[in-house]
C-alpha positions as CSV (number, residue, x, y, z in Angstrom):
1,M,10.5,20.3,10.1
2,S,10.7,20.0,6.5
3,A,11.2,16.7,5.8
4,T,9.7,15.4,2.9
5,P,6.6,13.2,3.7
6,S,7.0,9.5,2.4
7,T,5.0,8.7,-0.9
8,I,2.3,5.6,-0.4
9,L,0.6,4.4,-3.3
10,V,-2.6,2.9,-2.4
11,V,-4.4,0.1,-4.3
12,E,-7.9,-0.9,-3.5
13,D,-10.6,-1.3,-5.8
14,D,-13.6,-0.4,-3.4
15,A,-14.1,3.7,-4.0
16,I,-15.5,4.6,-0.4
17,V,-12.9,2.0,1.4
18,R,-9.9,3.7,-0.6
19,M,-11.2,7.6,0.3
20,L,-11.0,7.2,3.5
21,I,-7.4,5.2,3.6
22,V,-6.4,8.2,1.4
23,D,-8.1,10.6,4.0
24,V,-6.2,9.3,6.9
25,L,-2.9,8.7,5.6
26,E,-3.1,12.4,4.2
27,E,-4.0,13.3,7.8
28,L,-0.8,11.8,8.8
29,E,0.8,13.6,6.5
30,F,1.9,11.3,3.9
31,K,1.8,11.9,0.1
32,V,-0.7,9.6,-1.3
33,L,-1.2,8.0,-4.7
34,E,-4.4,5.9,-5.8
35,A,-4.7,3.1,-7.8
36,A,-8.6,1.5,-8.4
37,D,-6.4,-1.9,-9.4
38,A,-3.7,-3.6,-10.1
39,E,-3.2,-2.5,-14.3
40,A,-3.2,1.0,-12.4
41,A,-0.9,0.5,-9.7
42,L,1.7,-1.2,-11.8
43,K,1.7,1.7,-14.6
44,T,2.4,4.2,-11.4
45,V,5.2,1.8,-10.4
46,Q,6.9,1.3,-14.2
47,D,7.0,4.8,-13.9
48,T,11.0,5.3,-12.5
49,D,10.1,9.3,-11.9
50,T,7.3,8.2,-9.3
51,V,8.6,8.6,-6.0
52,I,7.1,5.7,-3.7
53,D,7.8,4.3,-0.6
54,L,5.6,2.6,0.2
55,M,2.5,-0.1,-1.4
56,M,-0.4,-0.8,0.4
57,T,-2.9,-2.9,-1.5
58,D,-6.4,-4.9,-0.7
59,V,-5.6,-8.3,-1.3
60,G,-8.9,-8.8,-3.4
61,L,-8.1,-6.9,-6.7
62,P,-10.7,-7.4,-10.0
63,D,-7.9,-8.2,-12.5
64,M,-5.7,-9.7,-10.1
65,D,-4.9,-10.3,-6.9
66,G,-2.8,-8.3,-4.7
67,K,-0.3,-11.2,-3.9
68,Q,0.1,-11.6,-7.7
69,L,0.7,-7.2,-7.8
70,A,2.7,-7.6,-5.2
71,I,5.1,-10.1,-7.2
72,K,5.1,-7.9,-10.1
73,V,5.7,-4.8,-8.2
74,R,9.1,-6.3,-6.7
75,E,10.4,-7.2,-10.1
76,L,10.3,-3.5,-10.8
77,R,11.4,-1.9,-7.3
78,P,12.9,-5.0,-5.5
79,S,12.5,-2.8,-1.9
80,L,10.0,-1.4,-1.7
81,P,7.8,-2.3,1.7
82,I,4.0,-3.6,0.8
83,L,1.3,-3.8,3.0
84,F,-1.6,-6.3,2.5
85,A,-4.9,-5.0,3.6
86,S,-7.5,-8.2,4.1
87,G,-10.6,-8.9,5.8
88,Y,-9.0,-12.3,6.2
89,A,-5.4,-11.3,7.4
90,E,-5.3,-14.6,9.7
91,N,-5.1,-17.0,7.0
92,I,-3.3,-15.4,4.3
93,D,0.5,-16.3,3.9
94,V,2.5,-13.2,2.4
95,P,5.9,-13.0,0.6
96,A,9.1,-12.4,2.9
97,G,9.4,-8.8,3.7
98,L,6.0,-8.3,3.1
99,Q,3.0,-7.0,5.8
100,V,-0.8,-7.4,6.3
101,I,-2.6,-5.3,8.3
102,A,-6.5,-7.1,8.6
103,K,-9.5,-4.9,7.7
104,P,-11.1,-3.4,9.5
105,F,-8.6,-1.3,11.3
106,S,-7.9,1.5,12.9
107,I,-6.5,4.8,12.5
108,D,-3.6,4.1,14.8
109,Q,-3.1,0.2,13.8
110,L,-2.6,1.6,10.0
111,R,-0.8,4.7,11.3
112,D,2.0,2.3,13.3
113,K,1.8,-0.2,10.7
114,V,2.9,2.4,7.9
115,K,5.7,4.0,10.2
116,S,7.1,0.8,11.0
117,M,7.8,-0.4,7.4
118,L,8.9,2.9,6.2
119,P,12.8,3.5,6.5
120,S,12.7,6.5,6.9
121,A,10.2,6.7,10.2
């Protein structure tokens, strides 16, 4: 099977958490791009040569929150699925078409959520 792996942009300011998420996604055979903050994420998204199939972002980022980031990203890539990771998932309302996963999440939860959001899955 030689399907091209989906590419996921992970935006997380906590380096250890980001590393764990990246490890999990790579084990699930996704290609992973990393950003430590919203500014870095936007640079990646603005590069039209970069394939991104899904963006996973922490809600609490140092420079702007994940929801503000999502709005900007959607202006650049209107159809990009966006997954928010939040320790307060139950009290976050997200823009239409976007989904939330509660922290802490298990590997299985992350895999199922990501796969459910990817068009090719």
